[in-house]
C-alpha positions as CSV (number, residue, x, y, z in Angstrom):
1,X,0.0,0.0,0.0
2,X,1.4,3.4,-1.0
3,X,2.3,6.0,1.7
4,X,1.0,9.5,1.0
5,X,2.5,12.6,2.5
6,X,0.7,14.0,5.5
7,X,-1.0,17.4,5.3
8,X,1.8,18.9,7.5
9,X,4.4,17.5,5.1
10,X,2.4,18.9,2.1
11,X,2.0,22.3,3.7
12,X,5.8,22.6,4.1
13,X,6.1,22.9,0.3
14,X,3.9,26.1,0.1
15,X,5.6,29.4,1.1
16,X,2.3,31.2,0.8
17,X,1.0,29.4,3.9
18,X,3.5,31.4,6.0
19,X,1.5,34.5,5.3
20,X,-0.4,36.2,8.2
21,X,-3.1,38.8,8.1
22,X,-3.5,41.0,11.2
23,X,-1.3,38.6,13.1
24,X,-3.5,35.5,12.1
25,X,-2.3,32.8,9.7
26,X,-4.0,33.0,6.4
27,X,-6.3,30.1,5.4
28,X,-6.7,29.9,1.7
29,X,-10.1,28.7,0.6
30,X,-9.8,30.2,-2.9
31,X,-8.3,27.1,-4.6
32,X,-11.2,26.8,-7.2
33,X,-10.1,30.2,-8.5
34,X,-6.4,29.3,-8.4
35,X,-4.4,27.2,-5.9
36,X,-1.2,28.2,-4.1
37,X,2.0,27.0,-5.7
38,X,4.6,24.7,-4.2
39,X,8.2,25.9,-4.1
40,X,9.4,23.1,-6.5
41,X,7.2,24.4,-9.2
42,X,8.6,28.0,-9.0
43,X,12.1,26.5,-8.7
44,X,11.7,24.6,-11.9
45,X,10.4,27.7,-13.7
46,X,13.2,29.9,-12.5
47,X,15.8,27.3,-13.3
48,X,14.5,27.2,-16.9
49,X,14.5,31.0,-17.2
50,X,18.0,31.4,-15.6
51,X,19.8,28.5,-17.3
52,X,18.0,27.2,-20.4
53,X,15.9,30.1,-21.7
54,X,15.8,30.1,-25.6
55,X,13.4,29.6,-28.5
56,X,12.8,26.2,-29.9
57,X,14.2,23.9,-32.6
58,X,17.6,25.5,-33.2
59,X,21.0,23.8,-32.9
60,X,22.6,25.6,-30.0
61,X,22.6,24.1,-26.5
62,X,20.0,26.3,-24.7
63,X,17.5,25.8,-27.6
64,X,18.1,22.0,-27.5
65,X,17.6,22.1,-23.7
66,X,14.4,24.1,-24.1
67,X,13.1,21.4,-26.5
68,X,14.0,18.8,-23.9
69,X,12.3,20.8,-21.1
70,X,9.1,21.1,-23.1
71,X,9.1,17.4,-24.1
72,X,9.5,16.4,-20.5
73,X,6.7,18.7,-19.3
74,X,4.4,17.3,-22.0
75,X,5.2,13.7,-20.9
76,X,4.3,14.6,-17.3
77,X,1.0,16.2,-18.3
78,X,0.2,13.3,-20.6
79,X,0.6,11.0,-17.6
80,X,-1.6,13.2,-15.6
81,X,-4.4,12.9,-18.2
82,X,-3.8,9.2,-19.2
83,X,-2.8,10.4,-22.6
84,X,0.2,10.4,-24.9
85,X,2.6,13.5,-25.3
86,X,1.4,14.0,-28.9
87,X,-2.1,14.5,-27.6
88,X,-1.2,17.4,-25.2
89,X,-1.1,21.0,-26.3
90,X,-0.3,24.1,-24.2
91,X,-2.0,27.5,-24.5
92,X,-2.6,30.7,-22.7
93,X,-5.5,29.3,-20.7
94,X,-8.5,27.0,-21.1
95,X,-10.7,29.8,-22.4
96,X,-8.4,30.7,-25.2
97,X,-7.8,27.1,-26.1
98,X,-11.5,26.4,-26.2
99,X,-12.2,29.4,-28.5
100,X,-9.4,28.0,-30.8
101,X,-10.9,24.6,-30.7
102,X,-14.5,25.8,-31.3
103,X,-13.4,27.9,-34.3
104,X,-11.7,24.9,-35.8
105,X,-14.7,22.6,-35.2
106,X,-17.1,25.3,-36.4
107,X,-15.6,25.1,-39.9
108,X,-17.0,21.6,-40.1
109,X,-20.5,22.6,-39.2
110,X,-23.5,23.7,-41.3
111,X,-26.5,25.8,-40.5
112,X,-28.9,23.9,-38.3
113,X,-26.3,21.6,-36.8
114,X,-26.6,21.3,-33.0
115,X,-24.3,21.7,-30.1
116,X,-25.3,20.6,-26.6
117,X,-24.0,22.5,-23.6
118,X,-25.3,22.7,-20.0
119,X,-26.3,25.3,-17.5
120,X,-23.8,24.1,-15.0
121,X,-20.8,25.2,-17.0
122,X,-18.3,28.0,-16.6
123,X,-18.9,30.4,-19.5
124,X,-15.5,29.4,-21.0
125,X,-17.5,26.4,-22.1
126,X,-20.4,28.4,-23.2
127,X,-19.2,31.5,-25.1
128,X,-17.0,29.7,-27.7
129,X,-20.0,27.6,-28.8
130,X,-22.4,30.5,-28.7
131,X,-20.0,32.3,-31.0
132,X,-20.7,29.6,-33.6
133,X,-24.4,30.2,-33.2
134,X,-23.8,33.7,-34.6
135,X,-21.0,32.7,-37.1
136,X,-22.3,29.4,-38.5
137,X,-26.0,29.4,-37.8
138,X,-25.8,26.3,-35.5
139,X,-28.4,25.6,-32.9
140,X,-27.3,25.6,-29.2
141,X,-29.2,23.3,-26.9
142,X,-28.6,24.1,-23.2
143,X,-29.5,21.4,-20.7
144,X,-30.8,22.6,-17.3
145,X,-29.8,21.6,-13.9
146,X,-31.8,21.3,-10.7
147,X,-31.1,24.4,-8.5
148,X,-32.3,22.5,-5.4
149,X,-29.7,19.7,-5.8
150,X,-27.1,21.2,-8.1
151,X,-27.4,18.1,-10.4
152,X,-27.7,17.9,-14.1
153,X,-31.1,17.0,-15.6
154,X,-30.2,13.8,-17.3
155,X,-33.6,13.1,-19.0
156,X,-33.3,16.6,-20.5
157,X,-29.7,15.9,-21.5
158,X,-30.6,12.7,-23.3
159,X,-33.6,14.4,-25.0
160,X,-31.3,17.2,-26.2
161,X,-29.1,14.8,-28.2
162,X,-30.6,14.1,-31.6
163,X,-29.8,13.4,-35.3
164,X,-28.4,16.9,-35.8
165,X,-26.1,16.9,-32.7
166,X,-22.5,17.4,-33.8
167,X,-20.8,18.4,-30.5
168,X,-21.5,17.8,-26.8
169,X,-19.6,20.3,-24.6
170,X,-19.8,19.5,-20.9
171,X,-18.1,20.4,-17.7
172,X,-16.9,17.5,-15.5
173,X,-17.3,19.5,-12.3
174,X,-19.1,22.8,-11.5
175,X,-16.6,25.4,-10.4
176,X,-19.5,27.2,-8.6
177,X,-21.3,24.3,-6.8
178,X,-18.7,21.4,-6.8
179,X,-21.1,19.1,-8.7
180,X,-19.3,16.2,-10.4
181,X,-21.1,15.2,-13.5
182,X,-20.9,11.8,-15.1
183,X,-19.1,12.9,-18.3
184,X,-18.3,9.4,-19.3
185,X,-22.0,8.9,-19.7
186,X,-22.3,12.1,-21.6
187,X,-19.4,11.1,-24.0
188,X,-21.0,7.7,-24.6
189,X,-24.3,9.4,-25.6
190,X,-22.4,11.8,-27.9
191,X,-20.5,9.0,-29.5
192,X,-23.7,7.0,-30.0
193,X,-25.2,9.9,-31.9
194,X,-22.1,10.3,-34.0
195,X,-21.1,13.6,-32.3
196,X,-17.8,14.8,-30.9
197,X,-17.3,15.5,-27.2
198,X,-15.4,18.2,-25.4
199,X,-14.9,18.1,-21.6
200,X,-14.1,21.1,-19.4
201,X,-12.0,19.6,-16.6
202,X,-10.7,22.8,-15.1
203,X,-12.4,22.2,-11.7
204,X,-12.3,18.4,-12.0
205,X,-8.7,17.8,-12.7
206,X,-7.4,19.1,-9.3
207,X,-9.6,16.7,-7.5
208,X,-10.2,13.5,-9.6
209,X,-7.4,11.8,-11.5
210,X,-8.4,12.2,-15.1
211,X,-8.3,9.4,-17.6
212,X,-9.2,10.5,-21.1
213,X,-9.5,6.9,-22.3
214,X,-12.0,6.0,-19.6
215,X,-14.0,9.2,-20.2
216,X,-14.0,8.5,-23.9
217,X,-13.8,12.2,-24.8
218,X,-12.5,13.6,-28.0
219,X,-11.2,16.8,-26.4
220,X,-10.5,17.9,-22.8
221,X,-9.0,21.0,-21.3
222,X,-7.8,22.1,-17.9
223,X,-5.8,24.9,-16.3
224,X,-2.6,24.2,-14.5
225,X,-3.1,27.1,-12.1
226,X,-6.1,25.3,-10.6
227,X,-3.8,22.3,-9.8
228,X,-0.7,23.8,-8.1
229,X,0.9,25.1,-11.3
230,X,1.3,28.4,-13.2
231,X,-1.1,30.3,-15.4
232,X,-1.2,28.1,-18.5
233,X,-3.9,26.0,-20.1
234,X,-3.7,22.4,-21.5
235,X,-5.8,20.9,-24.3
236,X,-6.0,17.1,-24.9
237,X,-7.1,15.9,-28.3
238,X,-7.8,12.4,-29.6
239,X,-5.7,11.2,-32.5
240,X,-5.9,11.3,-35.5
241,X,-8.4,14.1,-35.2
242,X,-5.9,16.3,-33.3
243,X,-3.5,15.8,-36.1
244,X,-5.9,16.5,-39.0
245,X,-8.4,19.1,-37.8
246,X,-8.2,22.3,-39.8
247,X,-7.2,25.0,-37.3
248,X,-6.1,28.6,-37.6
249,X,-2.3,28.5,-37.8
250,X,0.7,30.2,-39.6
251,X,1.6,28.4,-42.7
252,X,5.3,27.9,-41.8
253,X,4.5,26.6,-38.3
254,X,4.6,22.8,-37.6
255,X,1.8,20.6,-39.0
256,X,2.3,17.8,-36.5
257,X,0.3,17.4,-33.3
258,X,0.5,18.9,-30.8
259,X,2.7,21.8,-31.9
260,X,0.3,22.8,-34.7
261,X,-2.1,23.9,-31.9
262,X,0.5,26.0,-30.2
263,X,0.3,29.2,-32.2
264,X,3.2,31.6,-31.8
265,X,6.1,31.3,-29.3
266,X,4.9,29.4,-26.3
267,X,5.1,30.1,-22.6
268,X,8.0,27.8,-22.1
269,X,8.5,28.5,-18.4
270,X,4.7,27.9,-17.9
271,X,5.0,24.6,-19.7
272,X,7.9,23.6,-17.4
273,X,5.8,24.7,-14.4
274,X,2.8,22.7,-15.5
275,X,5.0,19.6,-15.8
276,X,6.6,20.3,-12.4
277,X,3.1,20.6,-10.8
278,X,2.3,17.1,-12.0
279,X,5.7,15.9,-10.6
280,X,4.8,17.5,-7.3
281,X,1.5,15.7,-7.0
282,X,3.2,12.4,-8.0
283,X,6.0,13.0,-5.4
284,X,3.5,12.9,-2.6
285,X,3.2,9.1,-2.9
286,X,5.5,6.2,-3.7
287,X,4.9,3.7,-6.5
288,X,6.4,2.0,-9.5
289,X,5.7,4.9,-12.0
290,X,4.4,8.4,-12.2
291,X,0.8,7.4,-13.1
292,X,0.7,4.9,-10.2
293,X,2.0,7.6,-7.8
294,X,-0.6,10.0,-9.0
295,X,-3.3,7.4,-8.6
296,X,-2.3,6.9,-5.0
297,X,-2.0,10.6,-4.3
298,X,-5.5,11.4,-5.7
299,X,-7.1,8.5,-3.9
300,X,-5.9,9.7,-0.5
301,X,-6.5,13.4,-1.3
302,X,-10.1,12.5,-2.2
303,X,-10.5,10.7,1.1
304,X,-9.2,13.8,3.0
305,X,-11.2,16.2,0.9
306,X,-14.4,14.2,1.5
307,X,-13.8,14.4,5.3
308,X,-13.2,18.2,5.1
309,X,-16.3,18.9,2.9
310,X,-18.5,16.8,5.2
311,X,-17.1,18.8,8.2
312,X,-17.7,22.1,6.4
313,X,-21.2,21.3,5.2
314,X,-22.3,20.1,8.6
315,X,-20.8,23.1,10.4
316,X,-22.2,25.7,8.0
317,X,-25.6,24.1,7.8
318,X,-25.9,24.4,11.6
319,X,-25.7,28.3,11.5
320,X,-28.9,30.2,11.3
321,X,-29.3,32.4,8.2
322,X,-26.7,30.4,6.2
323,X,-27.8,28.9,2.9
324,X,-25.9,26.1,1.2
325,X,-26.0,25.4,-2.6
326,X,-25.1,22.3,-4.6
327,X,-25.1,18.6,-4.0
328,X,-25.2,17.1,-0.5
329,X,-22.0,15.5,0.6
330,X,-23.1,11.9,-0.1
331,X,-23.4,12.8,-3.8
332,X,-20.4,13.0,-6.3
333,X,-18.8,16.4,-5.7
334,X,-15.5,18.2,-5.2
335,X,-14.6,19.7,-1.7
336,X,-16.1,23.0,-2.8
337,X,-19.1,24.6,-1.1
338,X,-21.2,27.6,-2.2
339,X,-23.1,29.5,0.5
340,X,-24.7,32.8,1.4
341,X,-25.7,34.6,4.6
342,X,-29.1,36.1,4.8
343,X,-29.2,39.9,4.8
344,X,-25.5,40.3,3.9
345,X,-23.9,40.8,0.4
346,X,-21.2,38.5,-0.6
347,X,-18.7,41.4,-0.7
348,X,-19.5,42.2,2.9
349,X,-19.1,38.5,3.9
350,X,-15.8,38.2,2.1
351,X,-14.4,41.4,3.6
352,X,-15.5,40.4,7.2
353,X,-13.9,36.9,6.8
354,X,-10.7,38.5,5.8
355,X,-10.5,40.0,9.3
356,X,-10.1,36.5,10.5
357,X,-7.4,35.6,8.0
358,X,-9.9,33.6,5.8
359,X,-9.5,34.2,2.1
360,X,-12.6,33.2,0.1
361,X,-13.8,34.2,-3.4
362,X,-17.3,35.5,-4.1
363,X,-19.5,36.4,-7.1
364,X,-20.4,34.3,-10.1
365,X,-17.0,32.9,-11.0
366,X,-18.0,33.1,-14.6
367,X,-20.6,30.4,-14.0
368,X,-23.2,33.1,-14.6
369,X,-26.0,30.8,-15.6
370,X,-25.7,28.8,-12.4
371,X,-26.0,32.0,-10.3
372,X,-29.0,33.2,-12.3
373,X,-30.8,29.8,-11.8
374,X,-30.1,30.1,-8.1
375,X,-31.7,33.6,-8.1
376,X,-28.4,35.0,-6.8
377,X,-27.7,37.5,-9.5
378,X,-25.9,39.9,-9.4
379,X,-24.5,39.4,-5.9
380,X,-23.5,35.8,-6.4
381,X,-22.4,33.4,-3.7
382,X,-19.5,32.7,-1.4
383,X,-17.2,29.9,-2.4
384,X,-15.1,27.8,-0.1
385,X,-12.8,25.3,-1.7
386,X,-10.5,22.8,0.1
387,X,-7.1,22.0,-1.4
388,X,-4.3,19.5,-0.7
389,X,-3.0,21.9,2.0
390,X,-6.3,22.6,3.8
391,X,-6.5,21.4,7.4
392,X,-9.4,20.5,9.7
393,X,-8.4,23.3,12.0
394,X,-8.8,25.8,9.0
395,X,-12.3,24.4,8.3
396,X,-13.2,24.9,11.9
397,X,-11.9,28.5,11.7
398,X,-14.0,29.1,8.6
399,X,-17.2,27.7,10.4
400,X,-16.5,29.9,13.4
401,X,-15.8,32.9,11.1
402,X,-19.1,32.5,9.2
403,X,-21.0,32.1,12.5
404,X,-19.4,35.4,13.7
405,X,-20.3,37.2,10.4
406,X,-23.8,35.8,10.6
407,X,-24.1,37.1,14.2
408,X,-25.2,33.7,15.5
């Protein structure tokens, strides 16, 4: 049985956790908007910048070293996704990559073709497809969710897929509510209809070890900065489609996957950092290879996260005037909870919690449709997300802080 680093051992890797506010140690619950970064990731990026920095594919040493650094990072990320290096492209962020992908897929579509999306999604997985509605005359079918449970309406999803469905674009986990959706089922339905599938795994990948083969998706994207890395996005594509899809690119740039997707000079240090973030997660466990170590790490972090989210849900639900949103803790979810306090704006709640060294994000988190369906526009909700470095004591501090703000 693999041994996984303790929370105390994990926390020692994160210099940000030494920060105090008003003499109180800061507790970071803002991971769904971007996790803190371990020292080894920054060290890898600075080592690249200081000692190997160059452009790619030339014959002098630092350029050759850059090629090797990027190849190594791509291998690490491929292991993280259960993919091959040729299926992994880097980009500015998930949003930009998805616009790039949507434009390429849009060239294959005709007026009246249909794209299925859901109301649970971040608008980075809405706007690129809505753009095709204007540009190509396609029909967008948006599947609702149940605001009372935070769960996708599966009968409506199945009914939305028909003979004109060409693309199914679905989030694996809601960044606002923590809902984990059965995207394998969604991809199977898409494939049975002859449609392509795209998975937004930005909020999913930090909490559930992704396996693109098991999910059966054609494309998948995530953001390294939500999983202990730098601000860079990653796109997986199924071969040979990834190799042959017509995409906007410069004529002299490479035609082979994945470089054909990486328009312009890439963020080399970000690529190195993304690979280092995967290596960090793998280093928390022992095992015969990187994927096995990642599997052990994620299994244990899931167990810890489930305990934390149950503690947080139970504590917050006991406070008068506090409303919780999203799936109950016995349902598939990430350790992310949305809540509000009656009679107080989310800006006010966030600012008061800061007084106790509690850093939480608030608003709509670009999941605007979710917030509208919850009747929480324009104020939004509070969002508390647990990460690999979150402790039970920090969760208790948050519960006490919310009770103080609520005046109960």
